[in-house]
N, C-alpha and C positions, 0 to 999 in steps of 0.2 A: 271391547268394544274402544279402539282409539281416539286419542284427543280431536276432537271436532272443530276446527281451524275456526277464530275469530273473523267476524264480517270483515272488521278490521281495525288495523294498529294506526297510532300516528309516533314514531319514531323521531327521534335524534334532537326534539326539540327543550327550552326551557317554559315551564309551567308556569303561569302566574295566577294567582286565587288573592283575593282579599284581605289573606291573612302573610300568604309566604310566596316565595319566587323557588324554582326546585326543578331537578331532570329529573324523569322519568316517560317509561314508554306505554301511551293509553291503550287502552283494549279495548274493542268497540262488540256488543253483541247483541244483538234485535235491538239497534238502535238506542240502549245504554253502557254507560260507561259501564265496564265487568271489570277492571280492576287497574292501577296506577300499579307498575310493576318496574324495576329495577331499568335504571338508564340503556344498562346495554343486553337488557333481554328482545329476542324477536323470534315470538310464538310465529308460529303457520296462521294464516291472516289470508283470506281476498281480496282486502285490497290495503295495500302498505303507502301510508302520506308519510311524504319522507318531511319533518320540521327539519332540520339539521340546519341549525344558525339563524333559527325561526324563534318568538315566543308566540305562546298559544294558548292565549285569553280566551274563557269561557265567552262564548258569544252571546253578544250585544242585548239587551232585553231593553228596546226602545221605549218610554215610558208615555210618548208624546209625537202620534202623529196624525198626520191627517193626509187623504189620501182621497176623498172627495164622490167615492165610487160606491155607492150609484149615485147619478146625478148631475157630476160635472167631471164626466172622464177625459172631457178636453185639455182639464188641467192636470189630471191623473187618473191612474187607473190602479186596480191592486195588483196586475202584472208589471207593470213600470215600475211600480212605486215597491212592490216586495223584490226585484231585482235592483232595484237601487240598494237597500239596502241589506241585499245579499253579496254585495259590492264594496257596502262598507261595516264587514262586518257583524251585520246585526241579525239576529240567527229568529229575534220573535218581538214582535210590533203591537202597542197596545193601540189599537185604533180609534180617534173620537170620533165623538156621533158625529161632526156634519156633514151631512148627508141629503141627499132628496129623495125621499122624505126624513126630517132629522130622526134618528133613535131616541123616539121620544114614547114608548111604547112594549110591549112584550108582539106584540105584530108585527111591526117595525124594526126588531129586531131579529125575528125569525129571517123574516126576508133577505134582508140584508145579509145574514150569514150565507144563503143559498146563495144569494146573487155573490158575493166574492169570495166566496169557497173556492170552487172551479177555477181561480184564477190565481192564487198565491202560489208564491214562490220560498216563503219564511215562514214560521209558526205564527200567528195572529191571535189574540184576543181584541173583542171589544167593548168600549166606553158604553153605559147608556145616558141620554139625558137627563137631564133632573133641571125642573121649572118649578116655579109655581103652579102651576097649572096641568101638572101630570102626577101627584102626588099618590095616587089610584096607583100607577102604573111603574111604582118605584117595585116593592117587591115584586111582582110579575117578571120582570125584566133578571132581575136574582137571580130567579128559576130558570130562565132561559139560557146562564151562565154570564151575566156580564162583569166585566172584570173588575170594574168601579163606575162612579158618577162624574159628571163634570156639569158644574155652574157658571154661566158668566152672570158677573156682578153690575155688569152696566149695558145698554140697547144694544141691538145690533143694528150695524152700518145701515141707512137706508139702501134698499133696493136689495140688502140681501136677507128682509126679516126672516123669508122661506126657510134658509139653512138654518134658522135657530128658533124653529117653534118648540116652545117647552124643555128652552137650554138656556134660560135665561133669569136672573131674579133683582129686579132693582127695589124691591118691596123691603125693608127689613122686619118686617113683621112677617108676613109671608116666609122670610127667608129662613127665621127660626123656626117655623112649621115644616117646610120643607131637610130642614138640617135634623130633627128628632126623625122624620121618617125616611133617611138614609141610615141613620147612626143606628135605627132599629135592623136595619140588615147584617151588618159587620164589617162591609167591604168599603175601603176608601172612597172618598168626597171628597175633588180636587175641585180647585176654583182658578177662575181667572180672576185675579183680583184689583180690579180700578176702581174706581170712585164714577156712579152714574152721577151724580148730579156735579161735582166738579169739572168733569170730561163735559156734558155740555155748556157748563158756564164759561168755562175757557175757547172752546168751540165757537161761542157763537160770542166772545169779545174780538177773539181773531179774524174771524169775517167779518165781524163788524167793520174794524179797523182796513179791511183791504189785505190780509194777508193768509195768501194761498202759495206761499214758498214752501221746499223740505222742512225748512226748521220751525215753521209753522206747527209743525207737530210735534214735534218737540216739545214746543212752550205750552203746548196744550196737553202733554203727556207727565207732567215734574214729577219727582220721584213721592212725594207727598199725594198724591191723587192713589197711586200702588199704596202709601202704607197707612190711609184711614180706612183704607178698603179691608188690608189684612187685618188691621185691627180691631175693626167690628167685625169679621169673620172669626179672629181668631176668641174674640168674649162669646162670641156663642157657643163655640168648638167646645170653652171651657164646662158650657152648661151641659148641653147634650151628649159628652163623652166620644163622640166617636173620632172615626182616625180622619182627618182634613189634610189633604196637602194642596201645597199654596203654588199651582206651577209656574216655570216660565217665570219666575223672579228675578229681579235687575235691579232692585235697590237694596244698598247695604243697610237702610233703616228699618226695613222690612224682613230681612232677615236677622235683624237684633230681633224683631217684636218674635219671629217664630222662637228664636235660640232661647229667649228667655222663658217664651210660653213652653218651650219642651223643660225647661228647667221646674217648671210649676207641676210639672204633671200633663198638661195637655198634651192628646194624641195627635200631636200636628208635627205634619213634617214639611222637605222641601224637593222643590225640582230646582232648577237651571238649566239652561241652553246653550250649546258652542258660543251662538253671537252674541253672546249678555259679557263674553269671557274673553271675546277673541275682539270685537269689532267695539265701534264706539260712535257718537253723530256726528264724528267725522265723515266715516263713510255714508251719512245722511243726507251729507255736504252735497260729497261727489256725485253720489247714485243715485241722489233725490226718489222715486218710487219704489225700485228697487232696492234699496236698502230699507224702505217702509213697514216697520211690527210693531204690533203690542205686546207689552209695551216697550216703549221706545229706546232703540239703542241709547245708552248711556254715557256721561260725559266721561274723557279720559281718566280723572280721579274718581269718580262713581265705578265704573270698573272695575280702575286697581283696587280700592275700597270693597270690594264685593268679592274679590280673591278668598278674601281671610276666611269667610263664610263657608268657603268649600275645603276649607285646607282644614278646619277644625272641625270637622262636621255634620255644618248647620247644614248645610245641602247635603240632602242623602242621595239623588240623584240626579242624571246628567238624561236630559230628552232632546230632542234634535229640535220639536215644535215644524218638524217638515210642513212647509205649507206652501203648497202647486197653486202657480197661476199661470194664466199665457199672456203672452208679453202684451197682448191688444186690452188687457185688463191693467196690469201696471203703465202703459204708457197712455192711460189716461189721467194719468195722475201729473204727466210732465209739465203741463203749469198752472194745475191748481191740485198740491196735492193730496187734498181730502179727497179726490176722485178714485185715488189709487187703493185694493184692496190693500191688507195687512198681513206681511209676512215672506217667506223666500224656501224653496225648501234646504234639507241636512244631512238629509239620508248618507249623503255619501259623504259629507266631510266632518263628518262628528266626529270617527274615530280616531283617522287621522291626526284633527286638531287638537285632543285629548292627549296623543302620544307627542305630538312638538311640545304637546306645554311640560311634557316628564322632560325630552333634551333639555328645554328652559329652565329647569331646576324651579317647579311649580311644583308637581306631582310626583308623588312615588308608582311605582308599576302599579303594585298592590290597590292604590287608592283607585286608580281607573278601573280596576278588574270590580271594585267594590261599587264607585258611583254609575260606571256603567250596563252592570251586571246583576250583582249578586245582591244589592240593596233593593232595586228591584224586585229582584226573586221573593223577598222575604216581606214587601210593603204590599205586592198585587198575589201573595199567597199564591204563590208558584216554583213551590218547591224542588221541581224537579228540570229548571231552569236557571242559569247562570252561575252553577257551579263546576269545576272540575274536581266530582266526586263520585266513588261507587255509586252505583244506583241513579245516579242524575241520567237526563238526555246528554245524548254524547254530540252537544252542541261545541262549537270552536272558532272562533277566530286567530286564525295565523299570521302574524305579523314577521316583514321585516323592518323589524325597529330602529335601523340605522340610515335606510333608503332614502335618500334625499330625492326630491320628487316637485314638480308643479301641475296643482290642478286647474286645468281644463274643461272649457263647459263642454266641447266636443267629444269629450270623451265618459261624460255621465251617460246613464240611465235612461234618469228621471223625464217623464214625457217633459217636466217644467224649468229644463236646464237654462234652456236662453234668458233665463232671469235669475240666476245666480251669479250675478256679477258683480255681488261684494265677494266674490270669492277666486272670479277668475284673475288664474297671473298669481293665487298664491303661494307660497314659498312652504310646502310641509315636510317634516322626516318622521319616517314611519308609516308603513304602506300595506292594505290588508291583503295577500298575496292567495288564500285559501280561506274560503267559509262552508264552517262544516256542519251540517244539521241531522240532528239523528243519526251520526256514524254517514251521512253519506254527504258528497259535495254535490254544493249546490254552485259554488262559485271558486274561480281557479283560475290564476294568473290570467284574469281578465275577462273570463270567458262564463257567459251561465250555462250551467250543465244538468238541468232539470228542466222538466217542461211545469207546465200551470197546473196547482193544482199538489202538489206535493207537500205544500206547507198544508199544518192542521189544525183546525180553531182547540183553541185553551179556554178549561173553566178554570178558576180559581180555587184550589184547593187548602180547604181552611181546618184541614183534620188532622194535619202535620204541619213541619216547616216552622221559621221562627217568625215571631210577630213582628211589628211596628217598631217596638220597643228595644228591639236585638240589640240595635245600636245606637247610642245613645253621648252627643256631644259636650263636655265639660262644660258643669253652668254659668262657669265666669265670663 
C-alpha cells in the first residue's frame, strides 16, 4: 500500500514556539500535527498551506473572553465573537460565565454548552461561576467540564445583578470557604480583584461631590483598590493550596505581590490584557465611556512600570477581556461615567498589538507564543493546544510579521465593533493572514471559511501535560 497523503501541510514558514524559532514543514493528519519535517520536504497532501515569508505561531488560547451568549446577544453572540477570534489568530477561547442565567450550576452549564456549541467557529471551553451561595455546585460543574472558576471580589454594578448571580463574594469569611471548595477540584480559580469596601466608599465620596466626569472613574479605582484585594486573596490561597489566578492585572504593586507569592510557593499566576499594556488613562480622558473598564486604565507611569512584570515572567498569560456592549449602553455614560458599563472588545487586536510590541523591542517572538498560547495550555490543562509539537492539535496563527496596517472599526467581525473607539486608526505592525484550527483553515485573507458549529467543546485534561509550576520567574 502506497503513502497516504497528509490532510494538509504548512510550507515555507518560520515556526515560533515558546522555546525557539525555526524553519520546518508541518504535516497534518486527522486534525493533529503528524510531524515536523525538514523545511524543504513537500510530501503529498490534500491541502498545501503556503506560509512562505510568514511566521507560524501556535494558535492563540485566549484565557478571558465574554461573549454574553445567551442573554445579551444584541452585544455579541458565539458566532460573531468566534469569527472575531479567528480573525485575530485565536483558535481557542475560554469563555467567562457571565450569561443569562449566570453559569452557576451544572444544569446551567449543560444548557449553555448546548446553546452555544452549534454557533462556534473556533474551539472553546467554559468557566463556571463561583460565589458564596453556590458552593454545592462547584464539583458538579467540574464534572460537566468546567475549565476553571471565576469570582468577582466586588458587588455587581446596579442594574446588572442578574448577570452575576453566584459569581461574586464580598465576605472574606465566606471567601475562605469558597476557595477551599474550589481548591479541592484541582482546577484554576480566577479572581477579579478589587476591594468592595474601598470602591463603595470612593464612589460615594465622588458622587456626593458632584463628580461624574470620566476621570472620576479612575479616581474611584486607584491601584490600592486592586492591591489590597490581591493581597487578601493571596493570603487565603497560601492556606487553601489551590491554584489561583489574578485576571486582568493592571497595578505594578499587585504584580509584585503575585511575584513574591510565587517565590513563597503559593500556586499563584497572573493574567493581564493588551489594554493595560498599550493604553492609559489618557484614553479615558479622550474617549470617556468607550475607554471605561475595570480595573481602570492606569497612568502612563504605572503602565510603563507594569511591563517589567510581563518581561520577567510574573505575568503568565495575556487575555483579551473581550467585553462587548451596544453603543446605546456605552452612551449612557456620556454625561455620567458611572452609568456606562465597563469593558470593550479586544479579540481582533490582541495579537497584532503583541506583534507590534515585538517590533518595539518589548518582547521576543517566543515570549509572545508563551504568553498568548503555550502557558495557557499548561495552566488550564489543555495539553493538545498552544504548541507546535507532534501529536498536538494542528492549530496555527500564520502572520505577516512585517505588514504595517491601520485598524479600522468597519473591518472588524465583532458585533460590538462600533464601541472599539480606543483602537480606531491605531497603527499596527504584524497582521494575521491565516488561522488554522485542527488542520482546517477557518480564516484566510480576511474571510471566514467554515460554518458555525465547526468549533468543539474542550474539557481540561489533568492526566498529562505540564502543571502551573512549569514556568516560574526569578524570585528577585
